[in-house]
C-alpha positions as a printed NumPy array, in Angstrom:
array([[  0.   ,   0.   ,   0.   ],
       [  1.3  ,   3.434,  -1.005],
       [ -0.181,   6.802,  -0.108],
       [  0.517,  10.449,   0.722],
       [  0.866,  11.646,   4.313],
       [  1.76 ,  14.987,   5.912],
       [  5.038,  14.717,   7.809],
       [  6.417,  16.194,  11.026],
       [ 10.153,  15.318,  11.01 ],
       [ 11.657,  15.034,  14.487],
       [ 14.889,  13.848,  16.08 ],
       [ 13.095,  11.044,  17.892],
       [ 12.122,   7.455,  17.148],
       [  8.477,   6.584,  17.755],
       [  7.507,   2.909,  18.086],
       [  4.121,   1.264,  17.401],
       [  1.561,   1.837,  20.192],
       [  3.875,   4.307,  21.932],
       [  2.324,   7.438,  23.437],
       [  4.242,  10.604,  22.593],
       [  3.445,  14.015,  24.095],
       [  4.422,  16.977,  21.924],
       [  4.391,  20.749,  22.306],
       [  3.493,  22.325,  18.943],
       [  4.809,  25.86 ,  18.443],
       [  5.766,  26.264,  14.767],
       [  2.95 ,  27.663,  12.565],
       [  3.419,  24.968,   9.898],
       [  2.889,  22.201,  12.433],
       [  0.064,  24.041,  14.148],
       [ -1.659,  23.882,  10.751],
       [ -0.79 ,  20.193,  10.348],
       [ -2.119,  19.238,  13.782],
       [ -5.279,  21.359,  13.438],
       [ -6.107,  19.601,  10.174],
       [ -5.187,  16.182,  11.56 ],
       [ -7.565,  16.668,  14.498],
       [-10.39 ,  18.096,  12.37 ],
       [-10.177,  15.353,   9.729],
       [ -9.239,  12.595,  12.206],
       [ -6.345,  11.609,   9.974],
       [ -2.816,  10.551,  10.958],
       [  0.484,  12.17 ,  10.115],
       [  3.988,  10.798,   9.885],
       [  6.977,  11.341,  12.16 ],
       [ 10.059,  10.448,  10.109],
       [ 13.341,  10.318,  12.006],
       [ 15.905,  13.109,  11.693],
       [ 19.526,  12.192,  12.466],
       [ 22.658,  14.237,  11.846],
       [ 20.465,  17.014,  10.455],
       [ 19.232,  14.673,   7.725],
       [ 15.793,  13.211,   7.063],
       [ 15.862,   9.415,   7.239],
       [ 13.759,   7.01 ,   5.19 ],
       [ 11.809,   5.356,   8.015],
       [  9.311,   6.719,  10.49 ],
       [  6.018,   6.   ,  12.172],
       [  2.439,   6.979,  11.488],
       [  0.745,   8.596,  14.495],
       [ -2.748,   9.759,  15.464],
       [ -3.636,  12.64 ,  17.745],
       [ -5.389,  11.108,  20.734],
       [ -6.064,  14.412,  22.468],
       [ -5.21 ,  18.094,  22.484],
       [ -4.225,  18.546,  26.114],
       [ -3.936,  22.333,  25.972],
       [ -4.326,  25.174,  23.469],
       [ -2.511,  28.464,  24.065],
       [ -3.618,  31.962,  23.056],
       [ -0.807,  32.221,  20.515],
       [ -1.923,  29.002,  18.777],
       [  0.613,  26.69 ,  20.396],
       [ -0.665,  23.29 ,  21.545],
       [  0.192,  20.391,  23.812],
       [ -0.931,  17.168,  22.16 ],
       [ -0.983,  13.468,  23.001],
       [ -0.261,  11.142,  20.091],
       [ -0.209,   7.372,  19.618],
       [  2.085,   5.518,  17.221],
       [  0.63 ,   3.006,  14.762],
       [  2.292,   1.828,  11.541],
       [  5.874,   1.77 ,  10.294],
       [  6.393,   3.562,   6.986],
       [  9.205,   4.097,   4.485],
       [  9.488,   7.325,   2.508],
       [  9.513,   6.872,  -1.265],
       [  9.422,  10.57 ,  -2.149],
       [  9.346,  13.812,  -0.156],
       [  6.841,  16.442,  -1.313],
       [  8.396,  19.626,   0.008],
       [  5.882,  22.167,  -1.325],
       [  2.13 ,  21.503,  -1.044],
       [ -0.376,  24.106,  -2.32 ],
       [ -1.89 ,  26.156,   0.541],
       [  0.056,  24.166,   3.138],
       [  2.906,  25.325,   5.332],
       [  4.088,  21.782,   6.05 ],
       [  5.624,  19.137,   3.791],
       [  4.47 ,  15.628,   2.974],
       [  5.706,  12.346,   1.592],
       [  4.689,   9.413,  -0.551],
       [  5.189,   6.355,   1.628],
       [  4.619,   2.642,   1.752],
       [  4.088,   0.403,   4.765],
       [  6.475,  -2.558,   5.18 ],
       [  4.89 ,  -5.728,   6.509],
       [  5.673,  -5.837,  10.219],
       [  5.672,  -9.203,  11.984],
       [  4.921,  -9.262,  15.733],
       [  5.422, -13.004,  16.358],
       [  8.336, -13.294,  18.766],
       [  9.9  , -15.923,  21.004],
       [  8.228, -15.886,  24.469],
       [ 11.316, -17.356,  26.148],
       [ 13.604, -14.679,  24.714],
       [ 11.076, -11.986,  25.608],
       [ 11.013, -13.147,  29.215],
       [ 14.823, -12.954,  29.299],
       [ 14.767,  -9.428,  27.83 ],
       [ 12.301,  -8.235,  30.456],
       [ 14.513,  -9.621,  33.226],
       [ 17.583,  -7.959,  31.717],
       [ 15.785,  -4.648,  31.352],
       [ 14.714,  -4.742,  34.988],
       [ 18.251,  -5.613,  36.018],
       [ 19.44 ,  -2.524,  34.16 ],
       [ 16.744,  -0.439,  35.841],
       [ 17.873,  -1.784,  39.208],
       [ 21.428,  -0.616,  38.526],
       [ 20.087,   2.798,  37.499],
       [ 17.593,   2.931,  40.393],
       [ 14.633,   3.592,  38.092],
       [ 11.268,   1.869,  37.815],
       [  8.989,   1.619,  34.787],
       [  5.307,   0.718,  34.992],
       [  4.108,  -0.519,  31.593],
       [  0.497,  -0.772,  32.78 ],
       [  0.213,  -4.205,  31.183],
       [  1.197,  -7.742,  32.077],
       [  4.666,  -9.033,  31.148],
       [  3.101, -11.58 ,  28.785],
       [  1.649,  -8.73 ,  26.709],
       [  4.966,  -6.867,  26.275],
       [  6.921,  -6.879,  23.018],
       [ 10.316,  -5.604,  21.905],
       [  8.931,  -2.16 ,  21.097],
       [  7.592,  -1.809,  24.647],
       [ 11.   ,  -2.128,  26.244],
       [ 13.21 ,  -0.593,  23.52 ],
       [ 12.934,   2.988,  24.811],
       [ 13.708,   1.798,  28.348],
       [ 16.855,  -0.166,  27.59 ],
       [ 19.455,   2.573,  27.184],
       [ 19.546,   2.565,  23.376],
       [ 20.96 ,   5.596,  21.583],
       [ 18.915,   7.393,  18.915],
       [ 20.947,   5.592,  16.25 ],
       [ 20.283,   2.208,  17.85 ],
       [ 16.57 ,   2.954,  18.186],
       [ 16.48 ,   3.818,  14.488],
       [ 18.265,   0.561,  13.621],
       [ 15.671,  -1.339,  15.635],
       [ 12.836,   0.593,  13.956],
       [ 13.964,  -0.747,  10.579],
       [ 13.697,  -4.369,  11.737],
       [ 10.357,  -5.732,  10.554],
       [ 10.26 ,  -9.031,  12.446],
       [  9.786,  -9.348,  16.204],
       [ 12.459, -12.032,  16.488],
       [ 14.975,  -9.711,  14.809],
       [ 14.103,  -6.995,  17.305],
       [ 14.431,  -9.431,  20.191],
       [ 17.888, -10.527,  19.033],
       [ 18.946,  -6.893,  18.637],
       [ 17.933,  -6.121,  22.232],
       [ 19.511,  -9.344,  23.467],
       [ 22.891,  -8.336,  22.003],
       [ 22.471,  -4.843,  23.447],
       [ 21.94 ,  -6.148,  26.975],
       [ 24.853,  -8.582,  26.622],
       [ 27.106,  -5.581,  25.891],
       [ 25.576,  -3.178,  28.39 ],
       [ 24.836,  -5.11 ,  31.571],
       [ 28.447,  -6.186,  32.302],
       [ 29.472,  -2.506,  32.2  ],
       [ 26.871,  -1.584,  34.808],
       [ 27.786,  -4.638,  36.864],
       [ 31.397,  -3.435,  37.006],
       [ 30.22 ,   0.068,  37.897],
       [ 28.073,  -1.396,  40.671],
       [ 31.063,  -3.329,  42.043],
       [ 33.245,  -0.218,  41.837],
       [ 30.612,   1.805,  43.698],
       [ 30.483,  -0.872,  46.417],
       [ 34.277,  -0.801,  46.805],
       [ 34.321,   2.993,  47.035],
       [ 31.577,   2.935,  49.655],
       [ 33.618,   0.478,  51.721],
       [ 36.543,   2.901,  51.993],
       [ 36.77 ,   4.237,  55.545],
       [ 34.692,   1.382,  56.995],
       [ 36.046,  -1.165,  59.455],
       [ 36.835,  -4.248,  57.401],
       [ 36.451,  -7.77 ,  58.748],
       [ 39.121,  -9.593,  56.764],
       [ 40.928, -12.874,  57.306],
       [ 44.687, -12.584,  57.652],
       [ 46.981, -14.516,  55.293],
       [ 48.791, -17.474,  56.842],
       [ 52.437, -17.456,  55.746],
       [ 53.708, -20.98 ,  55.276]])
């Protein structure tokens, strides 16, 4: 399927079913959001990296306009839906301040490995424990997928974009698995270092070495 969508390029990666809160202040995007709300139509958020528009992004709907300001600015709540790939950018649209794009929608498979997913959730929570943070997904662990935990696993923008381009859940799971295998040992060493530093100045109960 190929169609035209208005686009709102941003330096963020949005994943399917993710809620994203945005403050709209530029006139071109005030127009885009006003039309999107009135027509109940989605718009696209393609990823911007290194000051360059990337090919992939996500279709989003406006769930609510949380606040409208006197100067036309808005706070909106959006929800991510479908992955898209840009085929052609339409920079100038008659009577529109914003740009658009011709896109298609790659088939996106959500069938993952439950055993691997369970391992990823445990690893994510181990990372959160090291960082002393807590994330409430408001759903049972069995309902989580790779997208749910990707933003909460310490990925960089570049890594999130790499994951966004993976169109099979098992590929995304393997990507996160490799990420945790690289990341967790670093935090484990930091945790051990912190413990050693905290022990400095304390009375130590150590066994003496018997010289033979």
